[in-house]
C-alpha positions, -999 to +999 in steps of 0.1 A: -012+198-184+024+205-176+028+175-154+031+192-120+028+171-088-010+173-087-015+164-124-021+127-118-048+133-092-063+160-114-067+136-143-081+110-120-108+135-109-116+145-144-119+108-153-143+103-124-164+133-134-164+122-170-177+087-160-205+104-141-216+122-173-200+157-168-196+169-204-169+195-196-147+169-179-149+146-209-139+174-232-110+183-209-098+147-209-100+145-247-081+177-250-053+165-227-052+131-244-048+147-279-019+169-269+018+164-265+019+170-228+031+149-198-004+141-187-015+128-221-008+091-212-029+093-181-058+109-200-056+084-228-057+055-202-087+070-185-106+074-217-096+039-229-107+024-195-143+034-203-142+014-234-130-019-219-149-047-235-159-027-266-149-044-299-131-013-311-115+015-290-097+044-308-085+057-274-070+023-265-053+020-299-039+055-295-026+047-260-008+016-272+006+033-302+020+063-283+029+047-250+033+009-257+055+003-226+041+030-204+024+027-170-009+038-185-008+009-211+002-015-183-027-004-161-052-007-190-040-042-198-044-051-161-080-037-161-087-055-194-073-088-181-093-084-149-126-080-168-116-112-188-108-130-155-141-121-140-159-134-171-141-168-168-115-163-196-083-170-177-061-177-207-071-143-223-066-125-190-031-141-188-022-128-222-031-093-213-012-095-179+019-108-195+020-078-219+013-055-189+045-066-172+066-047-197+054-013-184+046-020-148+067-002-121+084-022-093+063-027-062+027-034-055+014-034-091+042-057-103+034-080-074-002-080-084+004-090-120+028-119-110+003-132-085-027-132-108-005-147-136+002-176-113-036-179-105-044-178-142-019-205-150-032-227-123-068-222-134-059-233-170-042-264-156-006-252-161+008-261-126+044-257-137+037-223-151+020-213-119+050-223-098+073-203-121+053-172-117+053-177-079+091-180-079+093-147-098+069-132-073+090-143-044+122-131-060+110-097-074+083-086-049+089-106-017+075-080+007+042-074-012+009-087+001+009-111-029+040-129-019+027-135+016-005-149+002+015-175-017+040-181+011+023-176+044+055-181+064+073-156+041+092-161+008+125-178+011+142-145+002+128-130+034+143-150+063+127-133+094+137-148+127+130-119+150+139-083+156+176-074+156+196-043+160+211-027+129+247-028+142+266-017+111+280+017+103+281+029+139+298+063+147+322+068+175+300+095+190+276+068+200+301+052+224+309+086+238+273+091+248+261+115+220+236+094+200+217+124+186+249+139+172+260+106+159+227+103+140+232+137+125+267+130+114+258+097+099+230+113+079+253+140+067+278+114+054+249+098+035+264+063+029+237+036+030+249+017+060+253+049+080+218+061+071+204+027+082+223+031+115+210+066+118+175+053+113+180+028+142+193+056+164+162+077+156+139+048+165+159+042+197+153+079+206+116+076+199+117+097+167+098+072+145+089+095+116+126+103+112+135+066+116+112+056+087+124+085+066+161+076+070+153+039+064+137+048+031+167+069+021+191+041+029+169+016+010+175+034-023+212+023-022+215-007+000+218-042-016+185-060-020+197-087+003+201-062+031+166-047+025+151-082+031+170-088+063+152-089+097+174-061+110+165-037+082+128-047+081+126-038+117+138-003+109+112+001+082+085-014+104+092-001+139+072-009+170+063+028+174+045+040+205+047+004+217+031+009+252+001+028+237-004+003+209-003-027+232-027-011+256-052-002+229-049-035+211-055-054+243-086-033+252-103-039+219-090-073+210-070-063+180-036-076+169-009-050+176+006-059+142-026-046+125-025-013+144+011-008+134+003-017+098-024+009+097-003+036+114+026+030+090+004+036+060-017+064+075+009+087+091+043+070+088+042+074+127+041+112+126+016+123+153+014+158+139+004+150+104-029+162+089-043+152+056-058+174+029-092+161+039-086+171+076-078+137+091-054+141+120-027+122+139-012+088+139-043+069+129-056+097+106-090+102+122-115+127+108-127+150+136-163+137+134-151+101+137-128+110+166-157+127+184-181+098+178-156+072+191-147+094+221-184+097+230-188+059+228-159+055+251-171+082+275-141+103+270-159+136+265-138+162+246-108+140+240-077+155+224-074+135+192-040+150+185-025+134+216-008+101+205-022+077+231-057+091+226-054+090+188-043+054+189-071+045+213-098+061+192-084+046+160-083+012+176-119+015+187-129+026+152-111-003+135-124-028+160-160-019+152-153-025+115-136-058+123-167-070+143-191-060+115-172-073+085-153-102+101-119-099+083-090-074+082-094-067+045-130-055+047-124-037+080-095-018+064-116-009+034-142+005+058-116+023+078-105+041+046-138+045+027-165+041+053-187+012+063-214+022+039-191+018+009-181-017+020-218-027+025-224-016-011-194-036-023-211-069-014-190-100-021-206-120-049-214-157-047-183-177-055-160-146-053-129-151-033-118-125-008-087-117-030-110-110-059-132-088-037-102-067-028-090-063-064-126-053-073-128-024-049-139+005-071-122+033-052-086+034-064-073+049-032-091+023-010-080-005-034-044+004-030-047+012+007-060-022+016-033-040-003-005-019+012-017-022+047-021-059+044+015-061+032+026-041+062+005-064+084+021-096+072+056-082+077+048-071+112+033-105+120+064-122+108+087-098+128+067-106+159+072-143+153+036-151+142+043-169+109+013-191+108 
């Protein structure tokens, strides 16, 4: 209730249990929602979500009264608008989504609202309005999966021509043959251009987790124009473990860009990472999944911690989902939530693939697919595949 780091996930679990009929979870949510605590907004939003479509909702009214411009209100308005969109009421959906923009944070969720606002405008015959929303999307969230959907060759704000070296902010220690010490000194100084150069030095030295971390640090202070440059995007989207990725991709007929996109989201290129659920390594494989894939490949007791093996097993697992489901979006959903879940989430007649993705009922998987697809489009563009 005090708003600690695990509070959001705790409220989400309570909401899930409450929706399944667990009385104690419902009571806990109502207690949190009624209090003056940091988690009250999330609890109110969870309770109000269960009443979407109802003619009256005290929890929704209370959420909008107490947190009119909060993230919880924005999320509820998105959900309400989505229900209206699915029922064919595009104009009403648009009204909800416009209000949601006031409380949405920068990033994926803002990109989603701008994209679907453009779709709603076009569906109601407002072509000019649709183009205006698309311009805002390109300007405000050019690296989101939504911008790449509208502009397959990349928004005008992202002029990618190929990979380039980040050659600004260099330290004299580099020219003297001490790149590791140059990187450490650049990081200590902390200026944005120096941090970006330090990220490039880390990648050059094969330390990709450090490279991505330093790029993220520099991104908080670099001008937006720099963040959208091909040189900086190459820092944030490195060709990590290139030989291993290309070998695995070639063996299983997968685009290397897709493997890098998954790896970036799963582990940020750290081969030693382990999740709370027990998934390990670069491709975040559960031990049972790693054993199954190793057996299929005849590898016996393969070491799933070893980077090349982890990439190989992850590529094998992803390729099976690609063959079964036929598109990256559904394969990624299966990679995250399991093939059984994706089979249950059958695409309805007349439902577009974009609508199917938005309707994924597991919040983690819903976000995962959208983030990885955003990574994928950037990688494709960096590799010169802008079709």
